[in-house]
C-alpha positions as CSV (number, residue, x, y, z in Angstrom):
1,M,14.5,6.5,-13.7
2,D,11.6,3.9,-14.3
3,Y,9.4,2.7,-12.2
4,F,9.0,-0.7,-13.6
5,K,12.9,-1.0,-14.6
6,R,13.6,0.1,-10.9
7,I,11.3,-2.4,-9.3
8,Q,12.5,-5.7,-11.9
9,C,16.1,-4.4,-9.8
10,A,14.0,-5.4,-6.7
11,I,12.5,-8.9,-8.1
12,E,16.7,-9.6,-9.0
13,F,17.6,-9.3,-5.6
14,I,15.1,-11.0,-4.5
15,E,15.6,-13.8,-6.8
16,L,18.6,-14.1,-5.6
17,N,18.4,-14.4,-1.8
18,L,15.4,-16.2,-1.6
19,R,17.1,-18.7,0.7
20,E,17.6,-16.1,3.0
21,D,16.4,-14.0,5.7
22,L,15.0,-10.4,3.3
23,K,14.3,-7.4,4.9
24,I,12.1,-5.2,2.6
25,T,14.8,-2.0,3.5
26,E,16.8,-3.7,1.2
27,I,14.6,-5.1,-1.4
28,A,13.2,-1.0,-1.8
29,S,16.8,0.2,-1.7
30,Q,17.2,-1.3,-5.1
31,A,14.4,-0.2,-6.5
32,Y,15.6,3.1,-5.0
33,F,12.9,3.6,-2.9
34,S,11.4,4.1,1.0
35,A,10.2,0.4,2.2
36,F,6.7,1.8,2.4
37,H,6.2,3.6,-1.1
38,F,7.8,0.4,-2.3
39,Q,5.3,-1.9,-1.4
40,R,2.2,0.4,-2.2
41,V,3.5,0.8,-5.5
42,F,5.0,-2.7,-5.7
43,Q,1.3,-4.2,-4.6
44,A,-1.0,-1.2,-7.1
45,I,0.4,-2.3,-9.9
46,S,1.2,-6.4,-9.3
47,G,-2.0,-6.4,-6.9
48,F,-0.5,-8.8,-4.5
49,T,2.0,-7.6,-2.1
50,V,5.7,-8.4,-1.7
51,Q,5.0,-10.3,1.3
52,Q,2.6,-12.9,-0.9
53,Y,5.1,-13.3,-3.7
54,I,8.5,-14.6,-2.0
55,R,6.1,-16.8,0.0
56,R,4.5,-18.3,-3.2
57,R,8.5,-17.4,-5.1
58,R,10.0,-19.7,-2.0
59,L,7.2,-22.5,-2.1
60,S,7.3,-22.1,-5.4
61,E,11.5,-23.0,-5.6
62,A,9.9,-25.9,-3.0
63,S,7.9,-27.8,-4.5
64,K,11.1,-28.1,-6.8
65,R,13.5,-29.1,-4.5
66,L,11.2,-31.7,-3.1
67,K,11.2,-33.8,-6.8
68,Q,14.7,-33.0,-7.6
69,S,16.5,-34.0,-4.8
70,N,16.5,-36.3,-1.8
71,H,16.6,-33.5,0.7
72,K,14.7,-34.2,3.9
73,V,11.4,-32.5,3.6
74,L,12.8,-30.4,7.2
75,D,15.9,-29.7,4.8
76,I,14.0,-27.4,2.6
77,A,11.4,-25.9,5.1
78,I,14.6,-24.1,6.6
79,E,16.5,-23.8,3.8
80,Y,13.7,-21.6,2.3
81,Q,13.5,-19.7,6.0
82,Y,10.8,-21.9,7.4
83,N,11.4,-22.3,11.2
84,S,10.3,-25.9,11.6
85,Q,8.2,-28.6,8.8
86,E,5.1,-28.2,10.2
87,A,5.0,-24.6,9.6
88,F,6.5,-25.4,6.1
89,T,3.6,-27.8,5.6
90,R,0.4,-26.0,7.4
91,A,1.9,-23.4,4.1
92,F,2.5,-25.7,1.4
93,E,-0.8,-27.1,1.5
94,K,-2.5,-23.6,1.7
95,S,-0.6,-22.6,-1.3
96,F,-0.9,-25.9,-3.3
97,G,-3.8,-28.3,-2.3
98,I,-1.2,-31.3,-1.0
99,T,1.4,-31.8,1.8
100,P,4.9,-31.9,1.0
101,G,5.2,-35.5,1.9
102,K,2.1,-36.6,-0.1
103,Y,3.3,-34.3,-3.6
104,R,6.7,-35.9,-3.4
105,N,6.0,-39.1,-4.1
106,C,3.2,-38.3,-6.5
107,D,3.2,-37.6,-10.2
108,I,1.4,-34.3,-10.5
109,E,3.1,-30.8,-11.3
110,L,1.8,-28.0,-9.2
111,S,1.4,-24.8,-11.0
112,G,3.3,-22.3,-8.8
113,Q,4.0,-18.9,-9.0
114,S,6.6,-18.2,-11.7
115,K,9.7,-15.0,-11.6
116,I,7.9,-11.5,-12.5
117,N,8.7,-9.7,-15.1
118,F,7.2,-5.9,-13.9
119,L,8.3,-4.8,-17.7
120,D,5.9,-7.2,-19.0
121,Y,2.6,-4.4,-16.9
122,Q,4.3,-1.9,-17.9
123,K,3.5,-3.2,-21.8
124,N,0.0,-4.2,-20.9
125,I,-1.0,-1.2,-18.8
126,T,-4.7,0.6,-19.8
127,G,-6.5,2.9,-18.7
128,E,-10.1,1.3,-18.2
129,L,-10.4,3.2,-14.8
130,D,-12.3,6.7,-15.9
131,V,-10.2,9.3,-14.5
132,N,-9.3,12.6,-15.5
133,K,-5.4,14.2,-15.9
134,P,-4.8,15.0,-12.5
135,V,-4.1,19.8,-11.5
136,I,-0.7,20.1,-10.7
137,L,-0.9,22.4,-8.1
138,Q,2.4,24.9,-5.9
139,L,-0.3,24.3,-2.5
140,E,0.7,26.3,0.9
141,A,0.8,24.8,4.6
142,T,-2.4,23.8,5.4
143,K,-2.1,23.3,9.8
144,I,-4.7,19.9,10.2
145,V,-5.8,19.3,13.9
146,G,-7.5,15.7,13.8
147,Y,-7.9,12.0,14.9
148,E,-5.2,10.1,14.5
149,Y,-6.5,6.1,13.3
150,K,-4.0,3.3,13.2
151,T,-4.0,0.8,9.8
152,N,-1.9,-1.0,7.3
153,L,-1.0,-2.0,3.6
154,N,-1.3,-5.6,4.6
155,N,-4.1,-7.4,3.4
156,E,-5.0,-4.4,2.1
157,Q,-5.8,-3.7,5.8
158,H,-6.4,0.1,4.9
159,Y,-9.1,0.2,2.6
160,K,-10.7,-1.9,4.9
161,E,-10.3,0.6,8.1
162,I,-11.1,3.7,6.3
163,P,-13.9,3.7,6.0
164,G,-14.9,2.9,9.2
165,F,-12.5,5.8,10.8
166,Y,-14.7,8.6,8.9
167,E,-17.4,7.1,9.8
168,H,-16.2,6.6,13.8
169,F,-15.3,10.5,13.4
170,G,-18.5,11.5,13.0
171,A,-20.6,9.2,15.0
172,N,-18.5,10.6,18.1
173,E,-18.8,14.3,16.4
174,Y,-15.2,14.7,16.9
175,F,-14.9,17.2,14.4
176,M,-16.5,19.7,16.8
177,C,-13.2,18.9,19.3
178,I,-11.7,20.8,16.5
179,P,-10.8,24.3,18.1
180,N,-10.6,27.3,15.2
181,K,-11.4,25.6,12.6
182,I,-10.6,27.3,9.2
183,A,-12.7,26.1,6.8
184,P,-15.7,23.4,8.5
185,G,-17.2,21.1,5.9
186,M,-14.0,20.3,4.2
187,S,-12.6,17.2,5.7
188,Y,-9.3,16.0,5.6
189,G,-8.2,12.5,5.3
190,I,-4.3,12.8,5.5
191,A,-2.2,9.1,5.1
192,C,0.9,10.0,7.1
193,R,3.7,8.4,9.9
194,F,4.8,5.8,7.4
195,E,6.4,2.4,8.2
196,D,9.0,-0.2,7.3
197,N,5.8,-2.9,7.8
198,G,3.7,-1.2,5.9
199,A,1.3,0.1,8.3
200,F,1.1,3.8,8.8
201,S,-1.3,6.2,10.2
202,F,-5.2,8.3,9.0
203,V,-5.6,11.5,10.5
204,V,-9.9,12.5,9.7
205,G,-9.5,16.3,10.1
206,E,-10.1,19.6,9.5
207,A,-7.6,22.6,8.6
208,V,-7.5,25.4,11.7
209,E,-5.9,29.2,12.2
210,K,-3.6,28.0,14.8
211,E,-2.1,24.6,16.7
212,S,-3.7,25.0,20.0
213,E,-2.2,24.2,23.4
214,E,-4.6,21.9,23.9
215,L,-6.3,19.1,22.3
216,E,-9.4,16.2,23.3
217,E,-7.2,12.6,24.1
218,G,-6.7,10.8,20.5
219,F,-6.1,14.6,18.5
220,I,-2.9,15.2,17.0
221,Y,-1.8,18.9,15.9
222,M,0.3,18.2,11.7
223,E,1.5,20.5,9.0
224,I,0.3,19.5,5.5
225,P,3.9,20.4,4.0
226,A,4.1,23.2,1.3
227,G,5.0,22.0,-2.6
228,K,3.8,20.9,-5.6
229,Y,1.1,18.3,-5.8
230,A,-1.0,15.5,-8.1
231,E,-5.0,16.2,-7.8
232,F,-7.2,14.4,-8.9
233,D,-10.7,14.2,-8.8
234,A,-12.2,11.5,-6.5
235,S,-15.6,12.1,-6.8
236,G,-18.5,9.4,-6.3
237,S,-19.6,6.6,-5.0
238,N,-17.7,5.6,-1.7
239,G,-15.5,2.9,-3.5
240,R,-14.3,5.2,-6.3
241,V,-11.4,7.1,-3.9
242,Q,-10.0,2.9,-3.5
243,N,-9.6,2.6,-7.3
244,I,-8.5,6.3,-7.9
245,R,-5.4,5.6,-5.0
246,D,-5.1,1.9,-6.9
247,F,-4.9,4.0,-10.9
248,I,-2.2,6.8,-8.8
249,Y,0.2,4.2,-7.8
250,G,-0.2,1.4,-10.3
251,T,-0.8,3.3,-13.3
252,W,0.1,7.5,-13.7
253,L,2.8,8.2,-11.3
254,P,4.9,5.5,-12.7
255,N,4.3,6.3,-16.4
256,S,4.3,10.1,-15.7
257,N,6.9,12.2,-15.3
258,F,7.2,12.6,-11.8
259,E,8.5,11.5,-8.4
260,R,6.2,10.9,-5.2
261,R,8.6,13.0,-3.1
262,E,8.3,12.4,0.8
263,G,5.7,13.3,3.0
264,P,1.7,12.2,4.3
265,D,-0.5,12.1,0.7
266,F,-4.5,13.2,1.9
267,E,-8.0,13.5,0.8
268,I,-10.2,17.0,1.1
269,T,-14.5,15.9,1.4
270,D,-16.2,18.6,1.2
271,V,-19.4,17.3,3.1
272,M,-22.3,20.1,2.1
273,N,-22.0,18.4,-0.7
274,S,-22.0,15.4,-0.2
275,Y,-24.6,12.3,0.1
276,P,-24.9,8.9,1.6
277,D,-24.3,7.3,-2.7
278,H,-22.2,9.9,-3.4
279,L,-18.5,12.4,-1.7
280,S,-17.5,14.7,-3.2
281,M,-13.9,14.6,-3.1
282,K,-10.1,15.2,-4.1
283,V,-7.2,13.4,-3.8
284,Y,-3.7,15.5,-2.9
285,I,-0.5,13.4,-3.9
286,P,3.3,15.1,-3.5
287,I,5.3,14.6,-5.9
288,E,8.4,17.1,-7.7
């Protein structure tokens, strides 16, 4: 089913329930996505988060109520899911640069967030990023031992933190703590353990022959499942992998004939052939 039409179904659900307590799992279910994957695709396509969209839409609709009704500011705040007039006022002023009370009594009109149409994104997509077509591979299961870090999709926190995870891993020589390595010099970065609120684990480690009975604190054993994967070449500057991932989830996947299946996605860096200003890296996305 078309990604853009599916996400638009979720948008319609949001619009019908702006005054209700919206749960991300309920929103994502309208598009037949997991909550985590829905947030990732939504953000990659639109450039902002689901939560940001909902907040902007509520404030925009609340601004109309301020002008078109005599309801108290507190009543409008509660109607649009703010717990207090103070919280509503802070959010309103941060968004529009004016308090609700002053706005109600002035002649200016605000430029708020209109209802989004994801079908427009489909029409306007361009392939400006220089990315080769992915190679579709059938991979065997891979055993991994690595150090587990925690991060989050919200506010693109993961893009800010993941480079630091690699630095922390290397600076502490955690690669020396991995037993039974089968490909020294090939570093794995694995996104897994996805949660509905956007949190997930990022495991930095290496492929191993077998599971170890005892691991150092902070290390975990996991398996990357066998199956079909799309392999993207993300070699280049340090920031290129972020652009590649945005391209995958915001452009390639929605316009491909593939679905992202359950399971982790990962990247492999050839550390022996990488340099401070150039990484030799490939990104793998599970597909069906």
